[in-house]
VMD Tcl script that draws the C-alpha trace (Angstrom):
set ca {
  {28.53 157.98 63.31}
  {28.49 155.71 60.29}
  {27.13 158.47 58.04}
  {29.82 160.91 59.19}
  {32.53 158.40 58.41}
  {31.09 157.76 54.95}
  {30.92 161.55 54.26}
  {34.57 162.06 55.11}
  {35.56 159.12 52.89}
  {33.56 160.59 50.00}
  {35.19 164.01 50.46}
  {38.65 162.48 50.31}
  {37.83 160.60 47.13}
  {36.17 163.63 45.50}
  {39.09 165.97 46.24}
  {42.11 164.37 44.64}
  {44.32 167.41 45.40}
  {44.30 166.64 49.07}
  {47.78 165.31 49.90}
  {47.98 161.90 51.37}
  {51.05 161.00 53.36}
  {52.37 157.51 53.72}
  {55.13 156.99 56.27}
  {57.77 154.45 55.36}
  {60.29 153.57 57.99}
  {63.80 153.55 56.55}
  {66.05 150.86 57.76}
  {69.29 152.26 59.14}
  {72.39 150.58 57.88}
  {74.59 149.36 60.63}
  {78.13 150.62 60.26}
  {80.57 147.94 61.27}
  {82.78 149.04 64.11}
  {86.20 147.69 64.86}
  {87.85 148.01 68.23}
  {91.48 148.08 67.24}
  {94.66 148.77 69.16}
  {96.69 151.62 67.68}
  {100.37 150.90 67.32}
  {102.73 153.68 66.21}
  {105.80 152.28 64.46}
  {108.87 154.52 64.86}
  {111.19 155.39 62.02}
  {113.99 152.82 61.78}
  {117.08 154.14 59.94}
  {118.13 150.66 58.78}
  {114.80 150.08 57.03}
  {113.12 152.06 54.26}
  {109.70 153.31 55.40}
  {106.66 153.15 53.08}
  {106.59 155.42 50.06}
  {103.36 157.06 48.99}
  {102.83 158.48 45.51}
  {100.02 159.60 43.28}
  {99.45 159.95 39.55}
  {98.39 163.45 38.41}
  {96.75 161.90 35.31}
  {94.09 159.24 34.73}
  {96.54 156.34 34.77}
  {95.52 153.59 37.22}
  {97.99 150.70 37.65}
  {95.31 148.52 39.29}
  {93.14 148.36 36.17}
  {93.70 146.18 33.13}
  {95.77 145.87 31.08}
  {98.33 147.25 33.59}
  {97.26 145.37 36.71}
  {99.76 142.55 36.27}
  {102.35 144.21 34.04}
  {103.55 147.30 35.90}
  {107.04 147.44 37.38}
  {107.98 149.73 40.29}
  {111.58 150.70 41.01}
  {113.13 152.59 43.94}
  {116.45 154.41 43.46}
  {118.67 156.13 46.04}
  {121.48 158.62 45.41}
  {124.81 157.09 46.43}
  {126.31 160.47 47.42}
  {123.16 161.82 49.05}
  {121.29 158.83 50.56}
  {118.27 160.93 51.57}
  {117.40 161.59 47.93}
  {114.88 159.04 46.67}
  {113.33 158.42 43.27}
  {110.39 156.19 42.30}
  {109.95 154.95 38.72}
  {106.71 153.24 37.68}
  {107.00 151.49 34.29}
  {103.87 150.09 32.60}
  {104.87 147.33 30.21}
  {103.97 147.84 26.58}
  {104.25 151.64 26.75}
  {107.06 154.15 26.20}
  {106.12 156.26 29.22}
  {107.66 156.16 32.72}
  {106.12 157.80 35.77}
  {108.92 159.37 37.82}
  {108.66 160.98 41.26}
  {111.35 162.39 43.56}
  {111.49 163.87 47.06}
  {113.94 166.65 46.17}
  {112.56 168.34 43.01}
  {109.31 169.83 41.78}
  {106.36 169.69 44.12}
  {108.43 168.14 46.94}
  {110.44 171.38 47.35}
  {107.41 173.51 48.25}
  {106.63 174.52 51.81}
  {105.05 171.87 53.99}
  {103.13 172.44 57.24}
  {101.93 168.90 58.03}
  {103.21 165.38 58.56}
  {102.19 162.31 56.58}
  {101.68 158.80 57.89}
  {100.28 155.53 56.55}
  {97.71 153.51 58.49}
  {97.39 149.73 58.01}
  {94.44 147.93 59.64}
  {94.86 144.25 60.39}
  {91.36 142.87 61.05}
  {92.67 139.52 62.14}
  {94.74 140.89 65.01}
  {92.54 143.99 65.58}
  {95.60 146.24 65.22}
  {95.97 149.61 63.44}
  {99.61 150.32 62.64}
  {100.68 153.92 61.95}
  {103.87 154.02 59.90}
  {105.90 157.13 58.97}
  {106.11 158.01 55.30}
  {109.52 158.14 53.67}
  {111.03 161.66 53.83}
  {107.60 162.86 54.97}
  {106.81 163.48 51.29}
  {104.08 162.42 48.86}
  {105.69 161.59 45.54}
  {104.11 163.16 42.46}
  {104.62 160.58 39.70}
  {105.09 162.73 36.64}
  {104.77 161.04 33.20}
  {107.95 161.17 31.14}
  {108.39 159.85 27.59}
  {111.38 157.60 27.08}
  {114.06 158.92 24.79}
  {113.26 162.55 25.51}
  {116.07 164.46 27.24}
  {114.56 166.09 30.32}
  {116.71 168.76 31.90}
  {117.83 168.01 35.43}
  {117.57 171.67 36.33}
  {114.50 173.06 38.02}
  {112.44 175.70 36.25}
  {113.26 179.27 37.12}
  {109.92 179.77 38.86}
  {110.68 177.10 41.47}
  {114.22 178.22 42.26}
  {114.41 180.03 45.57}
  {115.79 183.52 45.24}
  {118.87 184.30 47.26}
  {118.00 187.58 48.90}
  {120.32 189.79 50.88}
  {119.57 190.88 54.43}
  {118.20 194.27 53.37}
  {115.95 192.74 50.69}
  {114.55 190.24 53.18}
  {113.87 193.05 55.65}
  {112.08 195.09 52.97}
  {109.90 192.14 51.94}
  {109.06 191.37 55.57}
  {108.09 194.99 56.20}
  {105.85 194.93 53.14}
  {104.10 191.78 54.39}
  {103.65 193.29 57.85}
  {102.13 196.47 56.45}
  {99.59 194.37 54.51}
  {98.69 191.53 56.84}
  {100.28 192.36 60.20}
  {98.71 193.49 63.43}
  {98.35 197.15 64.35}
  {101.45 196.96 66.53}
  {103.47 195.38 63.72}
  {102.27 198.05 61.27}
  {103.32 200.83 63.67}
  {106.78 199.28 64.06}
  {107.07 198.89 60.29}
  {106.22 202.57 59.78}
  {108.83 203.58 62.36}
  {111.44 201.50 60.60}
  {110.54 203.01 57.22}
  {110.81 206.52 58.64}
  {114.27 205.70 59.98}
  {115.36 204.39 56.57}
  {113.60 207.05 54.56}
  {115.81 208.58 51.93}
  {115.73 212.07 50.52}
  {113.16 212.83 47.83}
  {114.02 213.47 44.18}
  {113.82 217.24 44.60}
  {116.38 217.30 47.40}
  {118.65 215.00 45.42}
  {119.02 217.64 42.69}
  {120.89 220.12 44.85}
  {122.79 217.44 46.80}
  {126.01 218.15 44.89}
  {125.77 221.82 45.75}
  {125.32 221.02 49.44}
  {128.31 218.69 49.44}
  {130.54 221.44 48.02}
  {129.57 223.76 50.87}
  {130.47 221.23 53.57}
  {133.80 221.75 55.30}
  {135.33 218.35 56.10}
  {136.11 217.66 59.75}
  {139.39 215.79 59.80}
  {139.03 214.67 63.42}
  {135.58 213.24 62.75}
  {136.83 211.43 59.65}
  {139.74 209.93 61.58}
  {137.42 208.74 64.36}
  {135.05 207.22 61.80}
  {137.88 205.37 60.07}
  {139.09 204.13 63.44}
  {135.57 202.97 64.34}
  {135.24 200.97 61.11}
  {138.70 199.41 61.27}
  {138.37 198.48 64.96}
  {134.74 197.25 64.69}
  {133.55 199.19 67.72}
  {130.46 201.38 68.43}
  {130.52 205.17 67.83}
  {132.86 206.92 70.30}
  {134.07 210.36 71.37}
  {137.84 210.36 71.59}
  {137.93 213.74 73.36}
  {135.47 212.71 76.10}
  {136.30 213.72 79.67}
  {134.04 211.17 81.40}
  {133.51 207.43 80.71}
  {129.80 208.08 80.07}
  {130.68 210.39 77.18}
  {133.30 208.07 75.66}
  {130.67 205.82 74.03}
  {127.44 207.87 73.77}
  {124.52 205.69 74.83}
  {122.06 207.55 72.57}
  {124.06 206.40 69.52}
  {123.79 202.76 70.61}
  {120.14 202.71 71.69}
  {118.21 205.14 69.50}
  {115.36 207.34 70.75}
  {112.54 205.27 69.25}
  {113.93 201.97 70.58}
  {113.55 202.55 74.32}
  {109.82 201.84 74.19}
  {110.56 198.38 72.76}
  {112.81 197.41 75.69}
  {110.39 197.63 78.60}
  {109.82 193.88 79.11}
  {112.15 193.49 82.10}
  {110.88 196.73 83.64}
  {107.25 195.58 83.35}
  {108.05 192.17 84.87}
  {109.93 193.81 87.70}
  {107.23 196.38 88.41}
  {104.40 193.84 88.18}
  {105.87 191.74 90.95}
  {105.12 188.49 89.11}
  {107.52 185.57 89.31}
  {109.78 185.51 86.27}
  {111.95 182.61 85.16}
  {115.32 184.24 84.67}
  {116.89 181.04 83.30}
  {116.30 182.23 79.74}
  {118.26 185.45 80.35}
  {122.05 185.77 80.15}
  {124.10 185.19 83.30}
  {125.28 188.79 83.22}
  {121.68 190.02 83.51}
  {120.59 187.44 86.11}
  {123.47 188.24 88.46}
  {122.82 192.00 88.27}
  {119.02 192.21 88.19}
  {119.10 193.01 91.90}
  {120.48 196.45 91.07}
  {116.99 197.54 90.03}
  {115.82 197.20 93.64}
  {118.47 199.64 94.86}
  {117.48 202.39 92.40}
  {114.85 204.81 93.75}
  {114.52 207.09 90.72}
  {112.03 205.52 88.33}
  {113.69 206.93 85.20}
  {117.07 205.48 86.11}
  {115.45 202.12 86.90}
  {113.75 202.10 83.49}
  {117.02 203.04 81.78}
  {118.98 200.21 83.41}
  {116.26 197.64 82.69}
  {116.27 198.67 79.01}
  {120.04 198.20 78.86}
  {119.53 194.71 80.31}
  {116.97 193.97 77.57}
  {119.23 195.31 74.83}
  {122.13 193.14 76.03}
  {119.80 190.12 76.06}
  {118.59 190.75 72.50}
  {122.13 191.20 71.18}
  {123.37 187.98 72.78}
  {120.32 186.02 71.58}
  {120.73 187.43 68.05}
  {124.33 186.21 68.06}
  {123.24 182.77 69.31}
  {120.50 182.51 66.69}
  {123.12 182.84 63.97}
  {125.71 180.45 65.39}
  {125.76 176.67 65.55}
  {126.59 176.40 69.27}
  {123.85 178.71 70.55}
  {120.86 178.24 68.25}
  {119.16 175.69 70.52}
  {119.13 178.01 73.56}
  {117.82 181.04 71.62}
  {115.22 179.40 69.37}
  {112.23 180.53 71.46}
  {113.52 184.04 72.16}
  {111.57 186.80 70.43}
  {113.36 189.98 69.38}
  {111.11 192.98 68.57}
  {110.74 193.38 64.82}
  {112.23 196.87 64.75}
  {115.36 195.73 66.59}
  {115.62 192.54 64.53}
  {115.65 194.58 61.30}
  {118.26 196.89 62.78}
  {120.48 193.99 63.85}
  {120.08 192.33 60.45}
  {121.31 195.53 58.79}
  {124.16 196.19 61.23}
  {125.30 192.57 61.35}
  {124.40 191.02 57.97}
  {124.83 187.29 57.55}
  {127.16 185.45 55.23}
  {126.03 181.91 54.36}
  {123.58 181.70 57.30}
  {126.12 182.87 59.89}
  {127.81 186.08 61.01}
  {131.23 186.92 59.66}
  {134.14 187.40 62.07}
  {134.10 191.17 61.56}
  {130.37 191.49 62.31}
  {130.68 189.13 65.28}
  {133.44 191.30 66.73}
  {131.30 194.41 66.18}
  {128.34 192.81 67.98}
  {130.58 191.75 70.87}
  {131.89 195.32 71.14}
  {128.33 196.66 71.46}
  {127.61 194.16 74.24}
  {130.81 194.99 76.14}
  {130.17 198.75 76.03}
  {126.72 198.19 77.54}
  {128.21 195.99 80.29}
  {130.46 198.91 81.22}
  {127.40 201.14 81.61}
  {125.71 198.56 83.85}
  {128.72 198.06 86.15}
  {129.62 201.77 86.25}
  {132.67 201.20 84.03}
  {134.26 198.54 86.20}
  {132.94 195.17 85.09}
  {133.86 191.57 85.86}
  {134.66 189.45 82.81}
  {133.41 186.10 84.15}
  {129.67 186.26 83.44}
  {129.74 188.00 80.09}
  {132.49 185.64 78.82}
  {130.20 182.65 79.47}
  {127.25 184.40 77.79}
  {129.31 185.13 74.69}
  {130.72 181.56 74.73}
  {134.28 182.85 74.90}
  {137.21 182.40 77.21}
  {138.15 185.24 79.55}
  {141.53 185.52 77.84}
  {139.95 186.00 74.41}
  {137.50 188.53 75.84}
  {140.33 190.63 77.29}
  {141.46 191.53 73.76}
  {138.00 192.87 72.93}
  {137.95 195.07 76.03}
  {141.46 196.34 75.26}
  {140.32 197.14 71.71}
  {137.70 199.46 73.25}
  {140.41 201.38 75.15}
  {139.82 199.57 78.45}
  {142.45 198.69 81.01}
  {142.36 195.44 82.93}
  {143.01 195.40 86.65}
  {142.99 192.52 89.11}
  {141.12 192.85 92.41}
  {140.56 190.02 94.86}
  {141.88 187.54 92.26}
  {139.18 188.70 89.82}
  {139.89 190.49 86.54}
  {137.97 193.75 85.98}
  {137.77 195.98 82.90}
  {137.84 199.74 83.44}
  {137.50 202.59 80.95}
  {139.94 205.48 81.49}
  {139.48 208.80 79.67}
  {140.52 210.26 77.35}
  {140.32 207.14 75.22}
  {143.58 205.56 74.15}
  {143.27 202.73 71.67}
  {145.99 200.17 71.02}
  {147.78 200.53 67.73}
  {146.40 198.39 64.94}
  {148.78 195.91 63.42}
  {149.11 196.42 59.70}
  {149.46 193.34 57.55}
  {152.70 193.20 55.66}
  {152.36 192.76 51.97}
  {154.35 189.89 50.53}
  {156.97 191.11 48.13}
  {157.29 189.35 44.85}
  {160.68 187.77 44.75}
}
mol new
graphics top color blue
foreach p $ca { graphics top sphere $p radius 0.5 }
foreach p [lrange $ca 0 end-1] q [lrange $ca 1 end] { graphics top cylinder $p $q radius 0.2 }
display resetview
């Protein structure tokens, strides 16, 4: 046994290439742990919350020679108190570091919230404080004496786009990055808006010369525009033909309005609180319809009324809170944005009246052209007296039954005469 041990020792010494491992146990550093109580400090309007800023350059106010000679100033706009400005001034230099919460980097989109955490080891407390304006100030160096323009560079100014331009840009984004369903809807919308090609535009003048103008159609079109009502047929013999439904809900839009029909057919419990009162109080009519096509048609009209009312609420101050979570199909949203374009983030009176007219015509279809004004007046946030004028503008007559006012649609249509504004004569 001793000879074998000596042989193995000699082999290890003679073969230096044989690796020899030496295990060294590393001492693990103990990370200090602190059991602290988290305390979230709410935003107090009377007090200015902490301000957080950073220097985009190598300047460090904590290092010498600036550690004890740097002044920090906070300024607030007297007319707009929410606008803040920080000015860091190192003594002995002609440079100021200026940061604001309303220009430059602070105006870019933000998808997170900022907070400042302060750990007090003595009291074992971690305080979370909100950051002023929820912004991180970029302290940009500025040389004193140089006149910096107060205007933002052209690249950072938000473009004011019209409704059609916004719709075009949104369709382009959907075609690139959207889902398959969104791409299909975008293609449908493009096909509806597709204009004639350059070859057909060449002989457009020749085609126009061959067209014989229809005076009755022109008069009805002028009346439709001046009255702000949907397309109508003044020579109709039945109420159903007076306002053609296929000119209000287009052929390709019916497939987008099947949400109520699917809920009703599925038998699942649906919270109808988010729907207008007019729809909730008439949803029972679907149970009485035996023909499946008629049931689908009525449910789609319910959906279209809901989308129109929610679109109106989304662009008005008194209804935006109740319609914030409502989703309108993209194809219909683009159509509504084109039919009822906004003016300064709200609908004009003319476009609001046009939207109300579309809703009222559909209510006549639901109630078989004898509708109660109570529910739809509350949905449109109007008084029943103000709503009567809109029904009368559609050619309806108002009748009272059982102390309830109903709107009916007699045919042929007879519209009230429009009042012409008198022009003031120069005295």
